[in-house]
N, C-alpha and C positions, 0 to 999 in steps of 0.2 A: 064594753071593752073592762080589761084587765085594769086596776091600778097598783100602787105600789106593797098596800096592803097583798093582793091578791098574788103578785110574784114572790113576795116572801115566803107566803104559804107552802108556791109551786116550787121554790126552790127546794126548802124545805124534805118535799113529799119526793123531790127527784133522789135527792140523796140518798132519805131513806122511807122508801114506801111506806113500810109499815107500823110506822110511829104511831104510838095512840093518840088519839083526839086531845085527850088531855095535856099529853108533853109537846103535839101540836100548837096549840093553843099559848102553851106557856113560853115555849121559844119563839114564837111570832109573836107574844107580849099580846094578845087577844083575850077575855071573855071566852070562855070555853064554848057557850052558846053563837056568840059570834063567829066564830073560828067554824064551827060545823055548819051553821048559815053560809056561811062564806064555800067551804070545801062541796057542800051541796046544791051549791048556784056553780059553782065551776064544771061539776056533773052534768048539770042540765043544759050550761052552755057547750056544754061538748069539749070543753079546756081540758078538762081530766076525764080520759077515756076510760081506763082501767087500773086496775091495782095490780099485778101481777108476779109470779115468781120467775126467777131465770134459772134454767135446769142448764145444771153443768152437763150435757151431752156425754161427753168424754167419760166420766164417773160412772155412765150408765151402759157403757161397752159402744157407743158410738162415736168409731177413731175416725171414719173419713167422711170431709164435710166437701162436696160439689159444686161448684156455683155453673149453672148451664144458660148460656146465652144463644135463645132459641129465634131461627127467622120462621115466620109463618109468608103461606101462602096467601097474599092480600089480594089474590081475585079473586075468592071465595068469601062471600059476606057474611058467614058466620064464623070462619074461622078461629076469628080471638074467640068469642063465645064459647065456642065447641071444644078447644083445646083445653081452656082453664077451667072448664065442667070437667072433663076429663082428666085432666092435671090436680084438681081436688080431691079427689079419687085416689091418690097415690099416698099413702100415708108417709114414706119416707118425703116427702115433698111437705118441706116444712115452710117455703116462703114464697110466695107468684109474684113478682113486681111486672108490669108493662110499662114499654118504653115508645118514645118518637125516632123515628131512626131507625138504621139500617138492625139493629136486634130490636125484635117486637116483645118478647120475653125474658127474664130470668129466672130462671126454678132453682134452690135452694133444698139441695136432696142430702139427708142424711144416710150412715148408713153402717153397717157395726166394723166391717171391713170390706177389702176389695172384691171380695168374691160375693158378698151381699152387693156391691154397688154394681158390679157386673151384672147380677143375674135382676134387679131393678131397673136398670139404663137398658139390657136386651127385652126384656120381657113386657115392663110397661111404656117407658119413656119413648121408646123407639116405635110404640103403637099409636103414640100420640096422633090426632090428625092434624092435617094441614102443615107439616111441619118441611120447608124446606134446606137448612142447616141447623146443625147445631154445634157450638164452643166450648167444650168443657175447660173449667178451670178448677185444679186441685188447688182446697186450699193450702197453707203448709201454716200458716200463724196467724193469728190477730193482732196486729201490734196496737190495735186503737180500737173499743167497742162502746162509744160513747152515745151515751141512751139519755143523754140529757142535752138542755140545750141554755144559753145563757140567757136570763131572764134578769 
């Protein structure tokens, strides 16, 4: 389990994941070697999965973001596996989530504009196997995008 020192490290890494180890050690009031070992242990235990950059897709020209709620034909034994494998091959699908309930999958799709989205939707999304229903939710604004947890 993680202790208060680990929580302190995680709080700082959540707010500044690019923080150099020397600075992390200083703000957490640990020796550099101890801090390094703690961070290494958090990675080994799977608490820290990755350090990554967050890209502003709009700056790169991707102005349309659509969340697709997908219902599958669950009478097909391999429906989930086959549709997820095919969806992974679509570059514009940036996230795939599975659910219990009426909606089986959520696909997050990025496109340059509406014409590009329609092209992806018609040529690739509608070609996915085992789909019985799709509901599209066009994102208008992001109000909160918390990538942190209260530690």
